N, C-alpha and C positions, 0 to 999 in steps of 0.2 A: 330216545334210543339212538345209539351210535350208528353212523352211516358206514356200512361195510366198504363202500367205494372210497371213502376218505382214507381208511386204513390201507387199502390197496394202493392208492396213489402215494401215500407216505412211504410204503415199502419200496416202491419203485424209485422214489426220490432218494431214499437211503442208498439203494443200489447204484444209482447214478452218481451220487456223491462219492461212493467208494471207487468207482471206475474212473471218474474224472480226477479225483485226488491221486489215484495211482498213476494216471498218465502224466499229470503235472510233476509228481515226485520222481518219475522215471527219466526226466530230462537230465542227461549227464553233463552238467555244466563244466566240471573239471576237465573232462575229455574234450569237450567242444572248445573251451577257452585255450587249453594248451595246444590243441591242433591249430586253431586260428592264429596263435602267436608263433607258430613255426617250431614248437618245442617237441614235436613228435607225439607219439601215442603214449599218454600218461600211464597206460596199463603195462608198458614195457620199461618204466622208470621206477626206481626205488622199490617200494613194497608192491607196486602194481595196482594200488588202490586209486579210485577216481576222485577221492576227497581232497579237501584243502591241505591237510597235513602232508600228503604225498606231493601235491602241487608245489608246496613250499620247498621240497627237495630239489626242484628244478632250479632254485635260486631266485625265482621271480616272486618276490613278496607281494607286489600289487595284484598279481594274478591269483595268488593263494588267497588273498583277502577277498577278491571278487568271487572266487569259488565258495568261500565260507559264507559270504552274504547271500549269494544266489541259492546255495543249497538250503540255507536257513529260511530264505525268503519263500521258496516254493512250498515248504511245509506251512509257513504262516499264511501264505496266500490261499492254500486249500481250505484252511480253517475259516479265514475271514470271508471268503466268497460264500461258503456254505452258511455261515452265520447271518450275513447281511443280505444275501440274495434270496434266501429262503427262510426267513424268520419263523414262518408258520410250521416249519419242520421241528422246531424245538431244539434243546441242547444236545440231542444225540447226533444230529447230522454233522456238526463241526468235528465231533470226536471221530466219526466214521471217515470223514474226508481227510482228517489229519492222519488217521491210521492208514488210509489208502496211500497218502503221500509218502509215509514211512516205508511201506511195502514197495512202492514204486522205486524209491531210491535204493533200497537194499537189493531188490530183484527186478531190475528194469528189463522189460521184454526186448528192447532194442539191443541189449548187450548179452543176450543169452542168459538172462536172469542172474548175471554176475555184476553187482553194483558196488556201492560204497558201504561204509559201516554205520551210517545213519546218525552220526553225532550232531552235525550242524542242523540237519533236517529235524531231528527230534527236539533240539533246543528251540528252533524256530516255531515248531508246532506248539510246544509248551508255552512259549511266550504269547502266542496268539490265543491259546485257550484260556490262560490266566497269567497275566504279565508278572504277577508276584512270584508264582511258582517258577516260571521261566527265568526270571531275573536271579532268583536264588540258585537255580541250577547253573546258570552261566557264571555267577560269582564263585560258586564252588569249583567249577572247571578252572577258572582263572587262578584261584588261590592255589589249587593243587599243582597247576602248571608252573606257577612262579616258584613254588617250594621244591618241586621234584623234576621239572623239565621233561615230563613224559606226557605226551598228548593222550595216549591210550589210558594211562592211569587216571588222568584228569577226567576223561569221559566216563570211565567205569565208576568212579566215585560220585560224580555229578548225577549220573542217571540212577545210581543206586539210592541216592538221597532224595531224588525228585518225588517218589511216591510219598515219602514222609512229609515233604513240603506241601504236596497236594492234599494230603489227608487233613492237615491242620488248617490250611488256608482256603481250600476249595471244596472239600468233601470227598466222599467215597468214589463217585463216578470218575473224577479225574485221577484219583489215586490208583484205581484199577487200571485205567488207561496207561498211567505212568509205569506201573508194574510190567505191563505187556511190552511197552516200549523199551524199558530197561532190560527185559529178558532178551529181546531181539538184538539190542546193541551188545549185550554181554556175549551172546552167541556168536555174533559177527566178529567179536574181538578174541575169540578163543585162542588163536595163534599168538596174539599179543600177550595174552595172559601167560601162556607157556614161556614166552621170551622174558617177560617181566620176572617170573619165578626163577629163571635161569640167569638173570642179570644180563641178558643179551638184547634187550629192547633199545632201539636207537632213541636218543632224546630229540626234542623239538629242534628242527633245523639240521639235524645230523643225517647224512645220507646212510641209508640202510646197506649193511654189508661193507 
């Protein structure tokens, strides 16, 4: 007979994973790094986004790379901590923690719930959940970026294909997670989609406006 207390403890562990993932994901590295470098408030530069693409518009490529790696790293860290610190929780906890990190990046409490667009964090999360799925998504981003020079288009295509990669390589659980992540990223890119359709979207490295 199953122990009800064990199920109760597991539920609380899942809730804790969601909250801790959210707090980790809500660290605004782009804002912190540009501020520390004396470049001002990144939210008042270019598109106003706190992610690596907008940090690149400051002209500081190393800082943009650091933002990219740290934003991706916080998603990966949430997954890996959940997986290896609490193996008894099973495969659901890493998904919940990764989802929490995504929500934290998109809607950070510290910034009035106005965060980034989730590309680097989603790719880092996918890499940690299944490196094959994450690697294919990253490769898709890179290929589209090289061909068309639009960061937003690269993200939209990569995240749209991630559920397909997940379905064939990792199974339905990760595929469903990837669909949710893709939906969130596409929603956060709705202004980019409008600009892409109008031919007004700035290319990688190009200052907006």
